[in-house]
C-alpha positions in Angstrom: -32.7 -48.5 -49.9 -34.1 -45.1 -49.7 -32.2 -42.5 -51.7 -32.0 -39.1 -50.2 -33.9 -36.4 -51.9 -31.3 -33.7 -50.9 -27.8 -34.2 -52.1 -25.2 -31.7 -51.1 -21.5 -31.4 -50.8 -20.3 -30.8 -47.2 -17.2 -28.9 -47.2 -16.8 -26.1 -44.5 -14.2 -24.1 -46.5 -16.3 -24.1 -49.7 -19.2 -21.7 -49.3 -20.4 -21.4 -52.8 -20.8 -24.6 -54.8 -22.8 -24.9 -57.9 -23.1 -27.6 -60.4 -23.3 -26.4 -64.0 -25.0 -29.0 -66.1 -23.9 -28.8 -69.8 -26.8 -31.0 -70.8 -29.9 -28.9 -71.0 -32.1 -31.9 -70.4 -31.5 -32.2 -66.7 -32.2 -29.5 -64.1 -30.3 -28.8 -60.8 -31.6 -26.2 -58.4 -29.3 -24.8 -55.7 -30.9 -24.9 -52.3 -29.7 -23.7 -49.0 -30.2 -26.3 -46.3 -31.0 -25.7 -42.7 -27.4 -26.1 -41.5 -26.1 -23.4 -43.9 -24.7 -25.5 -46.7 -25.6 -25.3 -50.3 -27.2 -28.5 -51.6 -28.6 -29.8 -54.8 -32.0 -31.3 -55.4 -32.8 -33.5 -58.3 -36.1 -34.2 -59.9 -36.8 -36.5 -62.8 -37.9 -34.6 -65.8 -40.8 -36.8 -66.3 -42.4 -35.7 -63.0 -41.8 -32.0 -63.3 -44.9 -29.8 -63.7 -45.3 -28.0 -67.0 -45.5 -24.6 -65.3 -41.9 -25.0 -64.1 -42.9 -25.0 -60.4 -41.1 -27.8 -58.7 -42.9 -30.3 -56.5 -42.5 -29.8 -52.7 -39.9 -32.2 -51.3 -40.7 -34.4 -48.3 -38.9 -37.0 -46.3 -41.1 -39.8 -47.7 -41.1 -41.2 -51.1 -43.6 -39.5 -53.3 -46.1 -41.3 -55.4 -44.7 -42.3 -58.7 -41.1 -41.9 -57.6 -39.1 -45.0 -58.3 -35.5 -46.2 -58.4 -35.7 -46.5 -62.1 -36.4 -42.9 -62.6 -33.6 -42.1 -60.3 -31.2 -44.3 -62.2 -32.4 -42.8 -65.4 -31.6 -39.3 -64.1 -28.1 -40.5 -63.1 -27.5 -41.7 -66.6 -28.5 -38.3 -68.0 -25.9 -36.7 -65.7 -23.3 -38.0 -68.1 -22.9 -36.7 -71.6 -23.2 -38.9 -74.6 -19.5 -39.3 -74.7 -19.2 -40.0 -71.0 -17.4 -36.7 -70.2 -17.6 -35.6 -66.5 -19.5 -32.7 -65.1 -17.7 -29.6 -63.7 -17.9 -27.9 -60.3 -17.9 -24.2 -60.7 -17.0 -21.7 -57.9 -17.4 -18.1 -58.9 -17.8 -14.7 -57.5 -19.0 -12.6 -60.4 -20.2 -12.9 -63.9 -18.5 -14.8 -66.7 -19.7 -16.2 -70.0 -19.5 -19.9 -70.2 -19.4 -22.1 -73.3 -22.8 -23.4 -74.1 -24.7 -20.6 -72.1 -26.6 -17.8 -73.7 -26.4 -15.4 -70.8 -23.7 -14.9 -68.2 -24.2 -16.6 -64.8 -24.7 -14.2 -61.9 -24.3 -14.8 -58.2 -27.3 -13.4 -56.5 -26.5 -10.4 -54.2 -22.9 -9.9 -55.5 -21.6 -6.8 -57.2 -18.1 -7.8 -58.1 -16.6 -7.1 -61.5 -14.4 -10.2 -61.7 -15.3 -13.8 -61.7 -12.9 -16.6 -60.9 -13.7 -20.1 -62.0 -12.1 -23.1 -60.5 -13.0 -26.3 -62.4 -12.5 -29.4 -60.4 -12.9 -32.5 -62.5 -14.4 -35.5 -60.9 -16.5 -38.5 -61.8 -19.8 -38.7 -60.1 -20.4 -41.9 -58.3 -23.7 -42.7 -56.6 -25.8 -39.7 -56.0 -25.7 -40.0 -52.2 -21.9 -39.9 -52.2 -20.7 -36.4 -51.3 -17.7 -34.5 -52.7 -16.1 -34.2 -49.3 -16.1 -38.0 -48.8 -14.4 -38.6 -52.1 -11.9 -35.8 -51.8 -11.4 -35.2 -48.0 -8.1 -33.3 -48.4 -9.3 -31.0 -51.1 -9.7 -27.3 -50.1 -10.2 -24.1 -52.0 -8.3 -20.9 -51.4 -9.8 -18.4 -48.9 -9.6 -15.8 -51.7 -12.4 -17.8 -53.3 -14.8 -17.1 -50.4 -18.0 -15.3 -50.9 -17.5 -11.6 -49.9 -20.4 -11.6 -47.6 -19.0 -14.6 -45.8 -15.6 -12.9 -45.5 -17.3 -10.0 -43.9 -19.2 -12.2 -41.4 -15.9 -14.0 -40.5 -14.2 -10.6 -40.0 -17.0 -9.3 -37.8 -16.8 -12.4 -35.7 -13.1 -11.9 -35.2 -13.6 -8.2 -34.2 -16.2 -9.2 -31.6 -13.9 -11.9 -30.2 -11.1 -9.3 -29.8 -13.5 -6.9 -28.0 -14.6 -9.6 -25.6 -10.9 -10.6 -25.0 -10.1 -7.0 -24.2 -12.9 -6.7 -21.7 -11.9 -10.0 -20.0 -8.3 -8.9 -19.8 -9.4 -5.6 -18.2 -11.5 -7.4 -15.6 -8.5 -9.6 -14.8 -6.3 -6.6 -14.2 -4.1 -7.0 -17.3 -4.6 -3.5 -18.6 -1.8 -3.5 -21.1 -3.1 -6.7 -22.8 -6.6 -5.2 -22.8 -5.4 -2.1 -24.6 -3.5 -4.2 -27.2 -6.6 -6.3 -27.9 -8.7 -3.1 -28.2 -6.2 -1.6 -30.7 -6.2 -4.8 -32.7 -10.0 -4.8 -32.8 -9.9 -1.2 -34.0 -7.5 -2.1 -36.8 -9.6 -5.0 -38.0 -12.8 -3.1 -37.8 -11.4 -0.4 -40.1 -10.5 -3.2 -42.6 -14.1 -4.5 -42.2 -15.6 -1.1 -43.0 -13.5 -0.8 -46.2 -14.5 -4.2 -47.4 -18.2 -3.6 -46.7 -18.1 -0.3 -48.5 -16.9 -2.2 -51.6 -19.6 -4.8 -51.4 -22.7 -3.0 -50.1 -24.1 0.4 -49.8 -22.8 2.7 -47.0 -26.1 2.5 -45.1 -25.5 -1.3 -44.6 -22.4 -0.7 -42.4 -22.6 -2.2 -38.9 -22.6 0.9 -36.8 -23.2 -1.0 -33.5 -19.9 -2.9 -34.0 -18.0 0.4 -34.8 -19.5 2.0 -31.7 -18.5 -0.9 -29.4 -15.0 -1.0 -30.8 -14.4 2.7 -30.3 -16.0 2.8 -26.9 -13.9 -0.2 -25.7 -10.8 1.5 -27.0 -11.5 4.7 -25.2 -12.3 2.8 -22.0 -9.0 1.0 -22.2 -7.1 4.2 -22.9 -8.7 5.7 -19.7 -7.9 2.6 -17.7 -4.2 2.9 -18.7 -4.2 6.6 -17.8 -3.7 7.6 -21.4 -6.2 10.4 -21.0 -5.4 12.4 -24.1 -6.0 9.4 -26.4 -9.1 8.5 -24.5 -10.6 12.0 -25.0 -9.8 11.9 -28.7 -11.5 8.6 -29.1 -14.6 9.8 -27.2 -14.6 12.9 -29.4 -14.8 10.6 -32.5 -17.8 8.9 -31.1 -19.6 12.0 -29.8 -19.1 14.0 -33.1 -20.5 11.2 -35.2 -24.2 11.9 -35.7 -24.9 8.4 -36.8 -24.4 7.1 -33.3 -27.6 7.4 -31.3 -27.3 8.4 -27.6 -23.5 9.1 -28.0 -23.9 12.3 -26.0 -24.1 10.2 -22.8 -20.4 9.5 -23.2 -19.7 13.1 -22.2 -20.0 11.8 -18.6 -16.9 9.7 -19.2 -15.1 12.7 -20.7 -16.1 14.7 -17.6 -14.7 11.9 -15.4 -11.4 12.1 -17.2 -11.2 15.9 -16.8 -12.0 15.4 -13.1 -9.0 13.0 -12.8 -6.9 15.6 -14.6 -8.1 18.2 -12.0 -9.5 20.3 -14.8 -12.7 21.0 -12.8 -14.2 23.6 -15.0 -14.2 21.4 -18.1 -15.4 18.5 -16.0 -18.5 20.5 -14.9 -19.0 21.6 -18.5 -19.2 18.1 -19.8 -21.3 16.9 -16.9 -23.9 19.5 -17.7 -23.8 18.8 -21.4 -24.4 15.1 -20.7 -27.2 16.1 -18.3 -28.9 18.1 -21.0 -28.9 15.2 -23.4 -30.4 12.7 -21.0 -34.2 12.7 -20.9 -36.0 13.1 -17.6 -37.3 9.5 -17.7 -33.8 8.3 -16.9 -34.0 9.6 -13.4 -31.2 7.5 -11.8 -28.7 8.5 -14.5 -29.5 12.1 -14.0 -29.1 11.8 -10.2 -25.7 10.3 -10.6 -24.5 13.0 -12.9 -25.8 15.7 -10.6 -23.9 14.0 -7.8 -20.7 14.2 -9.8 -21.3 17.9 -10.4 -21.7 18.4 -6.7 -18.5 16.6 -5.9 -16.7 18.7 -8.5 -18.0 21.9 -6.9 -16.7 20.8 -3.5 -13.3 20.2 -5.0 -13.3 23.8 -6.5 -14.5 25.2 -3.2 -17.9 26.4 -4.6 -19.9 25.0 -1.6 -23.1 26.9 -2.3 -23.4 25.4 -5.8 -22.5 22.0 -4.3 -25.3 22.4 -1.7 -27.8 23.2 -4.4 -26.9 20.0 -6.3 -27.0 17.8 -3.1 -30.2 19.4 -1.8 -31.9 18.6 -5.1 -30.7 15.0 -4.9 -31.9 14.6 -1.3 -35.3 15.9 -2.3 -35.7 13.7 -5.4 -33.8 10.4 -4.5 -32.0 10.6 -1.2 -28.9 8.4 -0.8 -26.1 8.0 1.6 -23.3 9.6 -0.4 -25.3 12.7 -1.3 -26.4 13.1 2.3 -22.9 12.8 3.6 -21.5 15.3 1.0 -24.3 17.7 1.9 -23.1 17.6 5.6 -19.6 18.2 4.5 -20.7 21.3 2.5 -22.6 22.8 5.4 -19.6 22.0 7.7 -17.4 23.9 5.3 -19.5 27.0 5.5 -20.2 26.6 9.2 -24.0 26.5 9.2 -24.9 24.6 12.4 -28.6 24.4 11.9 -28.3 23.1 8.4 -25.7 20.5 9.6 -28.3 19.2 12.1 -31.0 19.0 9.5 -28.7 17.3 7.0 -27.7 14.8 9.7 -31.3 14.0 10.3 -31.8 13.5 6.5 -28.9 11.2 6.4 -30.3 9.1 9.2 -33.6 8.9 7.4 -32.2 7.4 4.2 -33.7 4.0 3.6 -31.3 1.1 3.4 -33.6 -1.1 1.3 -32.2 -4.3 2.7 -33.9 -7.4 4.2 -34.2 -7.8 8.0 -32.0 -10.4 9.7 -35.2 -12.3 10.7 -35.4 -13.5 7.1 -32.4 -15.7 7.6 -33.7 -17.4 10.7 -35.6 -20.6 10.1 -39.2 -20.4 11.4 -39.7 -24.2 11.4 -37.8 -27.5 11.3 -38.6 -28.1 7.6 -35.3 -29.4 6.1 -36.1 -27.9 2.7 -36.6 -24.4 4.2 -33.5 -24.8 6.3 -31.5 -25.7 3.3 -32.7 -22.7 1.3 -32.0 -20.4 4.2 -28.5 -21.8 4.6 -27.8 -21.3 0.9 -28.8 -17.6 0.9 -27.3 -16.8 4.3 -24.0 -15.8 2.8 -24.7 -15.5 -0.9 -23.7 -12.5 -3.1 -26.9 -10.6 -2.4 -26.4 -11.0 1.4 -22.8 -9.8 1.1 -24.0 -6.8 -0.8 -26.5 -6.0 1.9 -23.7 -6.3 4.5 -21.6 -3.9 2.5 -24.4 -1.4 2.2 -25.1 -1.5 5.9 -21.4 -1.1 6.7 -21.2 1.9 4.4 -24.2 3.5 6.0 -22.8 3.0 9.5 -19.5 4.5 8.4 -21.1 7.6 6.9 -23.2 8.2 10.0 -20.3 7.7 12.4 -18.0 9.9 10.4 -20.6 12.6 10.1 -21.4 12.5 13.8 -17.7 12.8 14.8 -17.3 15.7 12.3 -20.2 17.8 13.4 -20.4 17.0 17.2 -17.7 19.4 18.2 -19.2 22.4 16.3 -23.0 22.1 16.4 -23.1 22.9 20.1 -21.1 24.9 22.7 -19.0 21.8 23.5 -18.3 18.5 21.8 -19.9 16.6 24.7 -23.2 18.3 24.2 -22.9 17.8 20.4 -22.2 14.1 20.9 -25.2 13.8 23.2 -27.5 15.4 20.5 -26.1 13.0 17.9 -26.7 10.0 20.2 -30.3 11.0 20.8 -31.0 11.4 17.1 -29.4 8.0 16.4 -31.4 6.3 19.1 -34.6 7.5 17.5 -33.6 6.0 14.1 -33.1 2.6 12.6 -29.4 2.6 13.7 -30.0 2.2 17.4 -26.9 0.0 17.8 -24.7 2.9 16.7 -25.6 4.9 19.8 -23.2 2.9 22.0 -20.4 3.2 19.4 -20.9 7.0 19.5 -20.6 7.0 23.3 -17.4 5.1 23.1 -16.1 7.6 20.5 -17.0 10.3 22.9 -14.7 8.7 25.5 -12.0 8.4 22.9 -12.3 12.1 22.1 -11.8 12.8 25.8 -8.7 10.8 25.6 -7.4 12.8 22.7 -8.0 15.9 24.7 -6.1 14.2 27.6 -9.1 14.4 29.9 -8.7 11.0 31.4 -11.2 11.4 34.2 -14.0 12.2 31.9 -13.0 9.3 29.6 -13.1 6.9 32.5 -16.5 8.1 33.7 -17.9 7.8 30.2 -16.6 4.3 29.8 -17.8 3.2 33.2 -21.3 3.9 32.1 -21.1 0.7 29.9 -20.5 -1.7 32.7 -24.2 -2.6 32.8 -24.7 -2.7 29.0 -24.8 -5.8 26.8 -21.7 -8.0 26.6 -20.3 -6.6 23.3 -20.4 -3.0 24.4 -19.3 -3.8 27.9 -16.2 -5.7 26.6 -15.3 -2.8 24.3 -15.6 -0.2 27.2 -13.7 -2.4 29.6 -10.9 -2.9 27.1 -10.5 0.8 26.8 -10.5 1.3 30.5 -7.9 -1.4 30.9 -5.8 0.4 28.4 -6.2 3.7 30.2 -5.2 2.4 33.6 -2.2 0.6 32.0 -1.0 3.9 30.6 -1.2 5.4 34.0 0.8 2.5 35.5 -2.1 1.4 37.6 -1.7 -2.2 36.8 -4.1 -3.5 39.4 -7.0 -1.5 37.9 -5.9 -2.4 34.4 -5.9 -6.1 35.3 -9.3 -5.8 36.8 -10.9 -4.2 33.8 -9.0 -6.6 31.5 -10.6 -9.5 33.3 -14.0 -7.8 33.0 -13.5 -7.4 29.2 -12.4 -11.1 28.8 -15.3 -12.4 30.9 -17.8 -10.3 28.8 -16.4 -11.5 25.5 -13.8 -14.3 25.6 -13.3 -14.0 21.8 -12.2 -10.3 22.0 -8.6 -10.3 20.9 -8.0 -6.7 22.2 -9.2 -7.7 25.7 -6.9 -10.8 25.7 -4.0 -8.6 24.6 -4.6 -6.1 27.3 -4.8 -8.9 29.9 -1.5 -10.2 28.6 0.0 -6.8 28.9 -0.9 -6.5 32.6 0.6 -9.9 33.3 3.7 -9.0 31.3 4.1 -5.8 33.5 4.0 -8.0 36.6 6.9 -10.1 35.2 4.9 -13.3 34.5 6.1 -13.8 31.0 5.0 -17.4 30.5 1.4 -16.5 31.4 1.5 -13.4 29.3 2.5 -15.5 26.3 -0.5 -17.8 26.8 -2.9 -14.8 26.6 -1.2 -13.5 23.5 -1.5 -17.0 21.9 -5.2 -17.1 22.7 -5.7 -13.7 21.2 -4.0 -15.0 18.0 -6.2 -18.1 17.9 -9.3 -15.8 18.0 -7.9 -13.4 15.4 -4.8 -14.4 13.5 -4.5 -10.8 12.1 -4.1 -9.3 15.6 -0.7 -7.7 15.0 -0.5 -6.3 18.5 -0.6 -9.8 20.1 2.0 -11.1 17.6 4.4 -8.2 18.4 3.9 -8.6 22.1 4.6 -12.3 22.1 7.8 -11.6 20.3 8.8 -9.3 23.1 7.9 -11.9 25.6 10.1 -14.5 23.9 12.9 -12.0 24.0 12.5 -11.6 27.8 12.5 -15.4 28.1 15.7 -15.5 26.0 13.9 -17.7 23.4 15.5 -15.8 20.6 14.7 -18.2 17.8 10.9 -18.1 18.6 11.1 -14.3 19.0 12.7 -14.0 15.6 10.1 -16.2 14.0 7.3 -14.0 15.4 8.9 -10.8 14.2 9.5 -12.3 10.7 5.9 -13.3 10.5 4.9 -9.8 11.6 7.2 -8.3 9.0 5.4 -10.3 6.3 2.2 -8.6 7.4 3.6 -5.1 8.1 6.3 -4.6 5.5 7.3 -1.1 6.4 6.9 -1.1 10.2 9.9 0.5 11.8 9.4 -1.1 15.1 9.3 -4.6 13.6 12.5 -4.0 11.6 14.3 -2.7 14.7 13.2 -5.7 16.8 14.5 -8.1 14.1 17.8 -6.3 14.0 18.0 -6.3 17.8 17.3 -10.1 18.0 20.1 -10.8 15.5 22.4 -8.6 17.6 21.5 -10.6 20.7 22.2 -13.8 18.7 25.7 -12.4 17.9 25.1 -12.1 14.2 26.2 -8.5 13.5 26.1 -8.8 9.7 22.4 -9.7 9.7 21.7 -7.0 12.3 23.4 -4.4 10.1 21.4 -5.5 7.1 18.1 -5.1 8.9 19.1 -1.8 10.3 19.9 -0.6 6.8 16.3 -1.6 5.9 15.1 0.3 8.9 17.0 3.4 7.9 15.5 3.2 4.4 12.0 3.4 6.1 12.9 6.1 8.6 16.1 7.8 7.4 16.0 10.4 10.2 15.9 8.0 13.2 19.0 9.1 15.2 18.8 6.0 17.4 18.9 3.6 14.5 21.8 5.5 13.0 23.8 5.4 16.2 23.0 1.7 16.6 24.3 1.0 13.2 27.4 3.1 13.8 28.0 1.1 17.0 27.9 -2.2 15.1 30.3 -0.9 12.5 32.6 0.3 15.3 32.5 -3.1 16.9 33.5 -4.6 13.6 36.5 -2.2 13.3 35.1 -0.1 10.4 35.8 3.3 11.9 35.0 5.3 8.7 31.5 3.8 8.3 30.9 4.1 12.1 31.9 7.8 11.9 29.5 8.3 9.0 26.5 6.9 10.8 27.4 8.5 14.1 27.7 11.9 12.4 24.3 11.5 10.7 22.8 10.6 14.1 24.4 13.7 15.7 23.1 15.8 12.8 19.5 14.7 13.4 19.7 14.6 17.3 22.7 16.7 18.6 21.9 15.9 22.3 22.8 12.3 22.5 25.7 12.1 25.0 26.9 8.7 23.8 27.1 9.9 20.2 28.9 13.2 21.2 31.3 11.2 23.3 32.2 8.8 20.5 32.7 11.7 18.0 35.0 13.5 20.4 37.0 10.4 21.0 37.2 9.7 17.2 38.7 13.2 16.5 41.2 12.8 19.4 42.2 9.4 18.0 42.8 11.0 14.6 44.7 13.9 16.2 42.1 16.6 15.3 41.7 18.0 18.8 40.4 21.4 17.6 37.4 19.5 15.9 36.7 17.6 19.1 36.2 20.9 21.1 32.8 21.7 19.7 31.4 18.2 20.7 32.8 18.5 24.3 31.4 22.0 24.6 28.0 20.8 23.6 28.3 17.9 26.1 29.2 20.5 28.8 26.0 22.4 27.8 23.9 19.2 28.1 25.5 18.2 31.4 26.8 21.4 33.0 27.4 19.7 36.4 29.8 17.1 34.9 33.3 18.6 35.1 34.7 15.9 32.8 33.5 17.6 29.6 35.0 21.0 30.5 38.3 19.4 31.4 38.3 17.7 28.0 37.6 21.1 26.4 40.6 22.6 28.2 42.9 19.6 27.3 41.9 20.0 23.6 42.8 23.7 23.7 46.2 22.8 25.2 46.8 20.1 22.6 45.9 22.4 19.7 48.5 24.9 21.0 46.1 27.5 22.4 47.6 27.7 25.9 46.0 31.0 26.8 42.5 29.6 26.0 43.4 26.5 27.9 44.4 28.5 31.0 41.2 30.6 30.8 39.1 27.4 30.6 40.9 25.9 33.6 40.3 29.1 35.6 36.6 29.1 34.6 36.4 25.5 35.7 38.0 26.4 39.1 35.4 29.1 39.6 32.6 26.6 39.0 34.2 23.7 40.8 36.5 25.2 43.5 37.1 21.8 45.2 38.1 20.0 42.0 41.6 18.7 42.6 42.4 17.9 39.0 41.6 21.4 37.8 44.0 22.8 40.5 46.7 20.5 39.4 46.3 21.6 35.8 46.4 25.3 36.9 49.5 24.8 39.1 51.3 23.1 36.3 50.3 25.6 33.6 51.1 28.6 35.7 54.5 27.2 36.6 55.4 26.5 33.0 54.2 29.9 31.8 55.6 31.7 34.8 52.6 33.4 36.2 52.3 34.8 39.7 49.1 32.9 40.5 51.0 29.7 40.9 51.4 30.2 44.7 47.8 30.9 45.2 46.7 27.7 43.3 49.4 25.7 45.1 48.1 26.8 48.5 44.6 25.8 47.5 45.8 22.5 46.3 47.6 21.7 49.6 44.5 22.6 51.6 42.3 20.4 49.5 44.8 17.5 49.7 44.8 17.8 53.5 40.9 17.8 53.6 40.9 14.8 51.4 43.3 13.0 53.7 41.1 13.7 56.8 38.1 12.5 54.9 39.9 9.3 53.9 40.6 8.5 57.5 36.8 8.6 58.2 35.9 6.2 55.5 35.9 2.7 56.9 34.3 0.4 54.4 31.9 0.1 51.5 34.3 0.8 48.6 34.7 -2.8 47.4 31.1 -3.9 48.1 29.8 -2.8 44.6 32.2 -5.1 42.7 33.9 -2.2 41.1 37.0 -1.2 43.2 37.3 2.4 44.0 40.9 2.3 45.0 42.9 5.3 46.2 44.3 7.6 43.6 48.1 7.5 43.0 48.3 11.2 42.6 48.7 11.1 38.9 46.2 12.7 36.6 46.6 9.8 34.2 45.7 7.2 36.9 42.3 5.4 36.5 42.1 3.7 39.9 39.6 6.3 41.0 37.0 5.6 38.3 33.7 4.1 39.4 31.6 1.5 37.6 29.8 4.0 35.4 33.0 5.7 34.2 34.6 2.2 33.7 31.7 1.1 31.5 31.9 4.2 29.4 35.6 3.8 29.2 35.2 0.8 26.9 33.7 3.1 24.3 36.4 5.7 24.6 39.9 5.6 23.3 42.9 5.0 25.5 43.3 8.7 25.9 39.8 9.3 27.3 40.0 6.3 29.6 42.8 8.1 31.4 40.5 10.8 32.6 39.2 10.7 36.2 35.6 9.5 37.0 32.8 12.0 36.8 30.8 10.8 39.8 33.8 10.0 42.1 35.1 12.6 44.5 38.7 13.5 43.8 40.9 12.0 46.5 44.6 11.8 47.2 46.5 8.9 48.6 47.2 8.9 52.3 50.3 6.7 51.9 52.2 9.1 49.6 53.2 12.7 49.7 51.0 15.1 47.8 52.1 15.3 44.2 51.3 18.1 41.8 52.7 16.2 38.8 50.5 16.0 35.8 50.1 13.6 32.8 48.1 14.8 29.9 44.8 12.7 29.8 44.9 12.9 26.0 48.3 11.3 25.7 51.7 12.6 24.8 51.8 15.4 22.3 52.8 14.4 18.8 56.2 15.4 17.6 56.3 18.4 15.4 57.6 17.9 11.9 61.3 18.8 11.4 62.2 21.7 9.2 65.3 23.5 8.1 64.8 26.2 10.6 66.9 26.4 13.7 66.0 23.9 16.2 64.6 25.3 19.3 64.3 23.7 22.7 60.9 22.1 23.1 59.3 23.0 26.4 58.1 20.0 28.2 55.0 21.6 29.7 53.7 18.6 31.4 56.7 16.6 32.5 56.5 14.3 35.5 58.8 16.4 37.7 58.3 17.4 41.3 57.4 20.9 42.4 59.8 22.9 44.5 59.9 22.3 48.3 58.1 25.5 48.9 55.0 24.2 46.9 54.8 20.9 48.6 52.5 20.4 51.7 54.1 20.4 55.1 
């Protein structure tokens, strides 16, 4: 058996182990092994050199080294009386019995030493302490101070990493908590290190990283005051090198706070502290300064910054911002030059030919397939998309102002783009030109511009034909719309907009099944085509497939959460499914999105009215009237509501407004006069009837009201009105004899009137349908579109029944009862007033 030359005690919680030999005849030297543990080497005294330098230890047995010598050394480990050795763990200096000088731990400066003597009997030299006492552990307070500091540094670094990971995952609150915890532990670490070592040995890099992470987390959580204070601590500490660069972050915070003057100040301070060799950093700071100048309206200073950037290191953002600055001051020539500079900015991306395999080599094809959509390729796509967006936006911005007309300006931009690396954008600019014509409602020019693309490539042709189809559809020229929709579909079968337009033209022709097929195909090509999904829901409504329509609109609602049109369609489908509670619930959501939509409010009021909740119905109808006071249906309902509740004077304003909206409808003016009469204002009622008679001299009902009122009041005009009434009745009788047929053909009988003002036999279909929404009093009124006729089978009758119903009885009081005048009793006129 080979005995190991290195014997050590493996115990991960005991970092300082030393064997103090009481017998001076044997030496033990404490050695640090390669894995970080303290071990013990033993050499027989007989083989030790006289000069005290130990022999180098190797993995092979040295010459003259025998087991006997090893066993002899083991015997000398024991004292003469067989007393055990002692394991000493200490952190300072302490005199020990039998030692002339105190033992000192190298590199330690503590004033107190703690000894923990663990008695054990040494077995074979190759047996470790941990194997004999596996459950034995020392207190953490016995650790070496340097080891404590290392463990604390490790914990602080772990907290900083966890904070950064939480921030990248979007958990900003947890990231801030971890950063604060790291700051607390780092302060404890600094205090401990100051007690053990000199101040210059403090880990400044760790302190810097902790403070910087804490400031970043404060800024991410929009705690800007705390972030600025933390950055100030870093910047003011002269021991941190390059801390002045953090003034850029402070400037960004001031920019978010809209404190632009301080933002510019800190940007310039950071720019002064960055050497000229860091060109890219300086360019970015100057770009921030230019953006801040734009926000403050100092366009000349912004132009200076961006011009410097474009001369040193041109980029897309600086070029676009330069165009914006010149646009703000209205310099046409500078706008043109800046646009040319923007076009000339290099993209620095690989050509698409790189991703096309030049041969049939499988290895090469595999590599190309792997890099075709990797992160670098995606970054190139994003950069190219951003460049195209900047160029298109800049062209649309400056085209209307750089020349006398926007068309000439667009033509100049198109020519410049065609001469650059963005040739494919020229067609898009032409289409944008057509769209601009549309916004100016110049449809002819838009159509002519789009027709120029009929001979272009398939993608551009499909886009132009789609727009042409849309234009003709808006003009109700469905044949032309269908023709161009077919052209768009044939040019690009996978164009969802073209398929949707084709479905629209088929829908307009009434072929709903075929329209649904086109919408489905558009959805298969692009599942995010919300227009096709909405239209297919409308198609299912037309086909009375309400469940499928509801499913489409609910899917669309999951995509467009706050779309008012989608919410209304869902409510309408539930109403068609005779589920008013669900319809009201979705209408409430609609009102929360568009609280001023009068149609939605009136719809909700109608649902509450159908459920019998008059108070809620009145609330929503009144809100609808407040936002749109010209809706006849709402006005009609409110007037009827006030008549039902016996507040006729409040109904007058609604009927007066209705008479203003429909001045040719005598019904509203008759209602106004009746409300005056019911409220006790007889003179105002008489004046209103006279005014109605002047406007409608052949209105029989108005004459009957005038005859009755004049008779009751005792006016002299009664004979004049009675004569006019007889003449009109005779004319009506002659007209009735000429009418042969056609009254019952519409399905809504237009029977002869019985001479009573309360009769409803003369109402037509329109008046009858509206009568369902009115109260019983309003239904008693004559039709608005029907000529007033009298019965040829009866004698003319001037009797009158109030269309608003009998007058309510006045409350009885202690005053003397006076005879109530029955102003509108059903009694016949005198013989002299009846027709001959």
